[in-house]
Structures are given as structure tokens and as C-alpha cells.
matplotlib code that plots the C-alpha trace (Angstrom):
import matplotlib.pyplot as plt

x = [-11.4, -14.4, -16.3, -14.1, -12.3, -8.5, -8.9, -11.5, -9.3, -6.3, -8.4, -9.6, -6.1, -4.9, -7.7, -8.1, -4.8, -3.9, -3.1, -1.2, -2.7, 0.3, 3.8, 4.4, 5.6, 2.4, 2.1, 5.8, 5.8, 3.1, 5.6, 7.4, 4.5, 1.9, 4.1, 5.0, 1.3, 0.9, -0.4, 0.9, -0.8, 0.5, 0.1, 1.7, 0.2, 1.6, 1.3, 5.0, 7.8, 9.8, 13.6, 15.8, 16.0, 12.2, 11.9, 14.3, 12.0, 9.1, 11.0, 12.0, 8.3, 7.2, 4.9, 3.5, 4.1, 1.6, 2.8, 1.7, -1.4, -3.8, -2.4, -5.9, -7.4, -8.6, -8.5, -9.1, -11.7, -9.3, -8.1, -7.0, -4.8, -5.5, -2.6, -3.7, -3.5, -6.1, -9.7, -11.8, -14.6, -12.4, -14.4, -12.1, -12.3, -16.1, -16.3, -14.0, -16.0, -19.2, -17.5, -16.6, -13.3, -12.5, -10.8, -8.7, -5.4, -2.2, -3.3, -6.6, -4.8, -2.4, -5.3, -7.0, -3.8, -2.1, -1.9, -0.6, -2.7, -3.6, -3.3, -4.5, -4.1, -5.5, -6.2, -5.5, -2.5, -0.2, -1.0, 2.7, 4.0, 1.1, 1.8, 5.5, 4.6, 2.2, 5.0, 7.4, 5.0, 4.3, 8.1, 8.6, 6.1, 8.2, 6.1, 7.7, 6.3, 5.9, 5.3, 4.2, 1.4, 1.2, 4.2, 6.2, 6.7, 4.2, 4.0, 2.7, 6.2, 6.6, 3.5, 5.5, 7.6, 4.5, 2.8, -0.3, 1.9, 3.2, 1.8, 1.3, 0.9, -0.5, -0.9, -3.8, -4.5, -7.9, -6.8, -6.2, -9.4, -11.7, -12.7, -11.3, -13.4, -13.1, -9.9, -10.2, -8.2, -7.9, -8.1, -7.7, -8.4, -6.1, -8.3, -10.3, -9.6, -9.6, -7.1, -6.7, -9.5, -7.6, -8.3, -11.6, -14.7, -15.5, -14.9, -17.8, -16.3, -12.9, -14.3, -16.3, -13.1, -11.5, -14.5, -14.3, -11.6, -14.3, -16.7, -14.7, -13.0, -12.4, -11.7, -9.8, -11.3, -10.8, -13.4, -13.8, -13.9, -17.2, -16.8, -16.9, -19.8, -22.0, -19.2, -18.1, -21.3, -20.7, -19.7, -16.1, -15.0, -12.3, -12.1, -9.1, -8.9, -6.4, -8.9, -11.1, -14.5, -17.6, -19.5, -18.6, -17.4, -14.1, -11.6, -8.1, -7.3, -4.5, -4.5, -1.9, 1.0, -0.2, -2.3, -5.1, -7.3, -10.8, -13.3, -15.0, -12.1, -9.1, -5.5, -2.3, -0.7, 2.3, 3.6, 3.1, 6.8, 7.6, 6.5, 9.8, 8.5, 7.3, 3.7, 0.3, -0.4, 2.3, 0.7, -2.5, -0.6, 0.8, -2.7, -4.0, -1.1, -1.7, -5.4, -4.6, -2.3, -4.1, -5.0, -1.5, 1.0, 1.7, 2.0, 5.6, 6.3, 4.4, 6.4, 9.7, 8.8, 7.7, 10.8, 13.1, 11.0, 12.6, 10.1, 10.3, 12.4, 11.1, 8.7, 10.0, 13.4, 16.4, 18.9, 21.6, 22.4, 24.0, 25.3, 23.2, 19.9, 18.5, 17.1, 14.1, 12.8, 9.1, 8.5, 5.8, 3.6, 1.5, -1.7, -2.4, -3.4, -0.1, 1.9, -0.2, 0.5, 4.2, 4.5, 2.6, 5.1, 8.2, 9.6, 11.5, 11.5, 10.5, 11.0, 8.8, 9.3, 5.9, 4.6, 4.3, 1.3, -2.0, -4.4, -7.4, -7.6, -8.7, -5.7, -7.2, -6.3, -2.8, -2.5, -3.7, -1.2, 1.7, 1.0, 0.5, 3.6, 6.1, 8.1, 8.5, 7.7, 9.0, 6.6, 7.6, 6.1, 2.8, 0.8, 3.1, 0.8, -2.4, -0.6, 0.9, -2.5, -4.0, -1.1, -1.4, -5.1, -4.6, -1.9, -0.8, 2.5, 3.7, 7.3, 6.7, 8.9, 8.0, 10.8, 10.2, 13.2, 13.3, 17.0, 16.9, 13.8, 15.8, 18.7, 16.3, 14.5, 17.9, 18.8, 15.4, 16.1, 18.9, 21.4, 19.0, 16.0, 14.6, 14.2, 11.4, 10.5, 6.7, 5.2, 1.5, 1.4, 2.4, 5.8, 4.6, 5.2, 9.0, 9.8, 8.8, 7.6, 8.0, 11.1, 13.0, 11.9, 13.2, 16.5, 16.9, 16.2, 18.8, 21.4, 20.9, 21.1, 24.4, 25.8, 25.1]
y = [2.7, 5.0, 2.1, 1.9, -1.2, -1.0, -0.7, 2.1, 3.9, 3.7, 5.0, 8.0, 8.8, 8.8, 11.1, 13.5, 13.1, 12.0, 14.0, 12.9, 14.6, 14.5, 13.1, 10.8, 7.2, 5.9, 8.1, 8.2, 4.9, 6.5, 9.1, 6.5, 4.1, 6.4, 7.7, 4.1, 3.4, 6.2, 8.9, 12.1, 14.7, 14.3, 16.9, 16.6, 18.5, 18.8, 21.3, 21.4, 22.0, 18.8, 18.5, 18.8, 15.1, 14.8, 17.8, 16.1, 13.0, 15.3, 16.8, 13.3, 12.2, 15.4, 16.3, 19.7, 20.7, 22.6, 23.3, 25.5, 26.1, 26.1, 22.9, 21.4, 24.4, 23.8, 20.0, 18.5, 16.0, 13.1, 10.5, 11.8, 9.7, 10.5, 10.2, 8.2, 11.3, 13.2, 12.5, 11.1, 13.6, 16.7, 19.4, 19.9, 16.1, 16.1, 19.1, 17.5, 14.3, 16.3, 17.6, 14.1, 13.3, 9.8, 9.6, 6.5, 5.6, 3.8, 0.8, 0.6, 0.4, -2.3, -4.4, -4.2, -5.2, -7.7, -11.2, -12.8, -14.3, -11.6, -11.7, -8.4, -7.2, -4.2, -3.3, -0.7, -2.5, -5.2, -5.1, -4.6, -7.5, -9.7, -8.9, -9.7, -13.0, -13.9, -13.3, -15.4, -18.3, -18.3, -18.1, -21.0, -23.0, -22.3, -19.4, -16.3, -13.4, -9.7, -7.7, -4.1, -1.5, 0.7, -1.1, 1.4, -0.3, 0.3, -2.8, -1.3, -1.3, -5.0, -6.1, -7.0, -9.5, -11.2, -14.4, -16.2, -18.6, -15.8, -14.3, -10.6, -9.6, -6.2, -4.1, -1.6, 1.5, 3.0, 6.0, 3.6, 1.7, 4.7, 4.5, 1.2, -1.7, -4.9, -6.6, -10.2, -12.9, -13.7, -10.8, -10.2, -7.6, -7.8, -5.6, -2.3, 0.1, 3.9, 5.4, 8.2, 10.3, 13.4, 12.3, 10.3, 12.1, 9.7, 6.1, 4.7, 6.2, 4.7, 1.3, 1.4, 2.1, -1.0, -3.1, -2.2, -4.8, -7.5, -8.9, -10.3, -13.3, -15.4, -13.3, -13.8, -11.8, -11.4, -13.2, -10.4, -7.2, -5.3, -3.4, -6.7, -8.5, -8.7, -9.5, -12.5, -14.2, -14.1, -17.1, -17.9, -16.2, -17.7, -16.2, -16.2, -15.8, -16.5, -18.7, -21.5, -20.2, -21.7, -21.9, -23.9, -22.5, -22.2, -20.8, -20.5, -20.5, -20.9, -23.7, -25.9, -24.1, -24.4, -22.6, -24.8, -24.8, -26.1, -26.6, -29.9, -31.3, -29.4, -29.8, -28.1, -25.6, -24.3, -24.0, -20.5, -20.6, -20.4, -16.8, -15.2, -11.6, -10.9, -10.4, -12.0, -9.5, -11.1, -14.5, -12.9, -11.5, -15.0, -16.5, -13.9, -14.7, -18.4, -18.0, -16.1, -18.8, -21.8, -23.5, -23.2, -23.6, -26.6, -26.4, -27.3, -24.4, -22.0, -23.1, -22.7, -19.3, -18.0, -19.4, -17.5, -14.3, -11.4, -8.7, -5.3, -2.3, 0.1, -2.5, -3.1, -3.5, -3.8, -1.0, -1.8, -1.5, 1.8, 2.4, -0.5, 0.6, -1.7, 0.6, -0.4, 1.4, 1.0, 4.2, 2.5, 2.7, 5.6, 4.8, 4.2, 0.6, -0.2, 1.4, -0.5, -3.8, -3.1, -2.1, -5.3, -7.4, -6.3, -7.7, -5.5, -1.8, 0.3, 4.0, 5.0, 8.0, 9.2, 12.0, 13.5, 14.8, 14.0, 11.8, 12.9, 9.5, 8.9, 9.0, 7.4, 3.8, 4.9, 6.4, 3.1, 1.1, 3.4, 3.5, -0.3, -1.4, 1.4, 2.8, 6.3, 8.3, 11.3, 13.2, 15.3, 16.9, 18.6, 16.0, 16.1, 18.3, 16.2, 12.9, 14.2, 15.3, 11.9, 10.1, 12.4, 12.0, 8.2, 8.4, 11.7, 10.4, 8.7, 9.7, 12.0, 14.5, 16.8, 17.8, 19.8, 18.9, 15.3, 14.8, 16.2, 14.0, 10.8, 11.8, 12.7, 9.3, 7.5, 9.4, 8.6, 4.8, 5.1, 2.7, -0.3, -1.8, -0.7, 2.6, 2.3, 4.7, 4.0, 7.4, 6.6, 9.5, 10.2, 11.7, 14.6, 17.4, 16.9, 14.1, 13.0, 9.6, 7.0, 5.6, 8.9, 9.3, 5.8, 6.4, 9.6, 7.8, 5.1, 7.7, 9.6, 6.3, 5.5, 8.9, 8.4]
z = [-18.7, -19.1, -20.6, -23.7, -24.9, -25.3, -29.1, -28.8, -26.2, -28.5, -31.4, -29.3, -28.2, -31.8, -32.9, -29.9, -28.0, -24.4, -21.3, -18.2, -15.2, -12.9, -13.5, -10.6, -10.6, -12.0, -15.1, -16.0, -18.1, -20.3, -21.6, -23.6, -24.2, -25.8, -28.6, -29.5, -29.8, -32.3, -30.0, -31.6, -29.3, -25.7, -23.0, -19.6, -16.7, -13.1, -10.3, -9.9, -12.4, -12.7, -12.7, -15.7, -16.4, -16.5, -18.7, -21.1, -21.1, -22.0, -24.9, -26.2, -26.1, -27.9, -25.0, -24.4, -20.7, -18.6, -15.0, -12.1, -10.0, -13.0, -14.5, -14.8, -16.6, -20.2, -20.3, -23.7, -24.9, -25.5, -23.0, -19.5, -17.4, -13.7, -11.2, -8.1, -5.9, -8.0, -7.0, -9.9, -9.0, -9.2, -10.9, -13.9, -14.6, -14.4, -16.7, -19.2, -19.1, -19.8, -22.9, -24.1, -22.5, -21.1, -17.7, -17.0, -15.3, -16.0, -13.8, -15.7, -19.0, -17.5, -16.3, -19.7, -21.6, -19.1, -20.6, -17.4, -14.6, -12.1, -8.3, -6.8, -3.2, -1.3, 2.3, 4.9, 6.4, 5.2, 1.5, 0.4, 2.6, 1.4, -2.2, -1.7, 0.1, -2.8, -5.3, -3.2, -3.0, -6.8, -7.5, -5.1, -7.3, -10.4, -11.9, -13.4, -11.5, -12.1, -9.0, -9.0, -8.7, -5.6, -4.3, -6.4, -9.7, -12.6, -14.7, -17.9, -19.6, -18.7, -20.8, -23.9, -21.9, -20.2, -21.4, -20.3, -18.3, -16.1, -12.9, -12.2, -8.6, -8.1, -5.0, -5.3, -3.2, -2.5, -4.7, -7.6, -7.0, -6.7, -10.3, -11.4, -12.8, -10.7, -11.8, -13.2, -11.5, -7.8, -5.4, -1.7, 1.0, 4.0, 6.2, 6.2, 9.0, 9.2, 6.7, 4.2, 5.7, 4.6, 1.0, 1.2, 2.2, 5.0, 6.1, 4.0, 0.8, 1.7, 2.4, -0.8, -2.8, -1.2, -2.0, -5.7, -6.1, -5.7, -8.2, -11.1, -9.6, -6.5, -3.3, -0.1, 2.8, 6.6, 8.6, 11.2, 9.3, 9.8, 6.5, 4.6, 6.3, 3.3, 0.8, 2.9, 2.1, -1.7, -3.9, -4.4, -1.1, 1.1, 4.6, 7.0, 10.7, 13.5, 15.2, 13.8, 12.7, 14.3, 11.0, 7.9, 4.6, 2.7, 5.2, 6.5, 10.2, 12.7, 15.3, 17.0, 15.4, 11.8, 9.3, 8.0, 5.0, 5.6, 2.9, 3.7, 5.7, 7.1, 5.9, 7.1, 4.8, 6.7, 10.3, 11.8, 12.8, 9.0, 9.2, 10.2, 10.6, 14.1, 15.1, 14.5, 11.8, 9.6, 10.1, 8.8, 5.8, 5.1, 5.3, 2.8, 0.4, 0.8, 0.1, -3.1, -4.5, -3.0, -6.3, -7.7, -4.9, -2.7, 1.1, 0.7, -1.6, 0.7, 3.7, 1.8, 0.5, 3.9, 5.6, 3.2, 3.2, 5.1, 4.4, 2.7, 3.6, 6.2, 7.7, 11.2, 9.7, 12.0, 11.3, 13.8, 17.5, 18.5, 22.0, 23.3, 21.6, 18.8, 16.1, 13.9, 10.8, 10.4, 8.4, 6.4, 9.5, 8.4, 10.4, 14.1, 13.5, 11.8, 14.6, 17.2, 15.4, 15.2, 18.8, 19.8, 17.9, 19.7, 22.9, 25.4, 26.4, 23.4, 22.8, 19.8, 17.5, 16.3, 14.0, 10.6, 8.7, 10.3, 8.2, 10.3, 11.9, 15.5, 17.8, 20.9, 19.7, 19.0, 22.5, 24.0, 22.1, 22.9, 26.6, 26.6, 24.7, 24.8, 27.7, 26.2, 23.1, 21.2, 18.9, 16.0, 12.8, 12.1, 14.1, 17.2, 19.3, 18.6, 19.2, 22.4, 23.7, 23.0, 24.8, 27.8, 28.0, 28.1, 30.7, 32.1, 33.6, 30.4, 29.4, 26.4, 24.6, 21.7, 19.3, 16.2, 14.1, 12.8, 13.3, 16.8, 17.5, 16.5, 18.8, 21.6, 21.3, 21.3, 24.5, 26.1, 25.5, 28.0, 26.3, 26.2, 24.5, 21.2, 19.4, 16.9, 14.1, 13.7, 12.9, 12.6, 10.1, 6.5, 5.8, 3.6, 6.1, 5.8, 3.3, -0.2, 1.0, 3.7, 2.0, 2.2, 5.9, 6.7, 5.0, 6.9, 10.2, 9.3, 8.4, 11.7, 13.7, 11.9, 12.9, 16.6]

ax = plt.figure().add_subplot(projection="3d")
ax.plot(x, y, z, "-o")
ax.set_aspect("equal")
plt.show()
């Protein structure tokens, strides 16, 4: 929080005021919280003019609105709450800090104030599912759990209801971690693969942001991630892998139909069959969650939680069968690695719908996965041409169709499936060329499927 204690931060906000730089999901709880804390000077800045309901909230909070292209001009010297999409090294922020401003975020304030025991998850793929599995295991052990963060639910407003006996499970993105102090409590990184290179300067900066979650508590890390080779050798690290590691150390691994924990001796935690979601990547997610809660949850509770866990919406979620084609919504797959993992988890002929806004990630691995696991593909959105070129370069005769309009692309993909097999929405790109977020894209896909 810019090096300030919560008390010092509050004092500065009361004296110099606070400014919300962006009014997305993360900053919205601050609208009601800050006035209750005695902050009388509140400015809300956003590139876009919000809707009428949001404007009413601003008026109720006594906030001064600044909207439009120059929304970051003339920042004050109080406390600036950065929205996750705004880079912490943006020139207006650096200039404001040089004049004495403190830049922080909603999640930094939450971490500083949270009385509950923290369990924090980040990673390129699987962090939402892992966070949900972690919460499910803790609930199965009888704990009261608050789940939020990047998963879509800011937890700042829930702090008055929390106690030291509760658990707070927090999903953290690289955007949130970029200037965040290491959170206390137990933390995990599911994996680090190329992602968000349209926002981060390069892969090293992206990986460094993920690694910022480490340092303040015990950590659960993948045993095979090259971006975490040095961190795996630290104290208090529990590694996980699908195969038993040759060397010793505190680890989780899968063997003989079970996930095992080995410290000095090995003990079974849960059968891999308890993971009801398809694909080995979900077994890894379950191992990560188990590592996070290992000191507090019995193997029996882990098994029960996983057996009842059905996953989150838009993650290889079965929508229905329409004219003989089983439709699956995996709109959350915004990277090539996620799409590859989803394709590998499905059995049967698969027609995949790809495309959206390009994140400047290498497309060759995506092309290899598509041609290996799918029988046909439809590409759409801003990245359609680039994805199509990559697939054709990998296999020139692969059945491929480019359709500009999303609705027409869904219909064309359903037609390509030919009345059998699976139609999978797994875009490998963000949704921002046509939709507000992956949820809106997934809902649109489901609606179109239902109309077929």
C-alpha cells in the first residue's frame, strides 16, 4: 500500500482525499466504504461515462466524476486506487507519486485489513477452478469461507463479517500482483505459461508479477515450471506433479489412481477419480488446492469436496445437445494453453470455435493442439486470420472456416459438426473485440445454441 500502514493510509485519505482510477468491479466497493471511513474528498475517474445507475451511486457517495480520454490528467497527491487494468508504471501515476501521492488498490487494502486466514491462488491457467476447489475443501472441513478477488467478487465489503476463525480464498491476477506486497497466509501458483503479453512488456515481467505472490508464507508450486525453478528450492515450499519426483522433499504426486502427499513417508489423500472434471489439468488443480489446505483438511473431507465439485460456469461446461451435437461452453479459455488442455480432455469428434482479441501469444502450440484433437475449426473475431494461418501452416488440409460474425460462426460450427460429436467454444483469445468479458461471450454462445 505504498509503504503505509492502514492507519497512516486512512489518515492520508482523510487529509488529502482519495481517487478511484477506473470504476470496474474491483473499485466499486470503495464508493460506499471510503465515505464510511471518513473520507470526504472522493474523485472517481474513468475513460468511459458510466450508466445512470452508476452515476446515481457516485452522487450518493458525494464523489466528483472525471470521465473521458483525459481522465488521468491532474491527479492529486492523496491516495490513488489503481484499477487492475491500469499499469502501475503509467506515466500519470509515476508523476503523481513524485508529487507525494500514494498508489494502492482495493485488493491491497483488503489484504491489509482482512482478519481471516488467507489462502491465495494465482497462475496462468486453472486459478479460478483451484480457488473454488480450495474453498470447497475448507467448507467440507467445517470452515466458514469467503471466496473472491479476481474471480469476480471483491471481498472488501465482507471484512466486517469476518473473524480470525474464517478463511478467505483469494484469486489474484498478474495485473493485481504487479505492485502488490506478498500476501500473508498460504499461497499457490498453478502454473506460469505465456499470457497477457498485450499488457505486460514481456514474458519475464509477466512471470515476475506472478512470483510476487511468494515470500510471506508457505507456498504450493508446480514441480515442472521453468519460471519457478529457483523458487521451488525455498523453505516452506510444497511441490506437485502428476508423476512421482525422483528427489525428496515435501511434494504431492499422482500414482496408482491416488494423489499422494510425501514428506518423509507417503500417504494417500484422495483418489484421482474423485476429480469429476475431465482432463489431467483438473487433477493438477485439485492437487494445488489440496496442498493449500493440507494442514487443515483431512483426506476424507478433500475427497468429499472434490466428488461434489462440478466446476465453475464457462469452463468446459455442458450446455446441451442440439440436433445430435453436444455443445460445451469453455469461454474462459482465453489462452492457447487453456484451449489445448480443454481439447485434450474431451473424447469424440470435436469441432472447435476459436477467436477473439489476440493477446500476442504464440499460436503454433494452439495449431498443434487443434489439429491433434479436433476434427474441424471455425475462426472468428479480430484474431481469426492469424489463428487460421497458424492452423493451415500446421496442416494445410485441416477443415477450417472463417466467419466474421459470432452468431453466424456458432451456426457454421454446429453445421460443420454434421449432427454428431462435440461443438466446443474454446476461443484461446480474450472476448474484448465483441463482448464485455468471457461470461457475456459464453452466455451468447449458450443462447445461440439454444436457438438452433
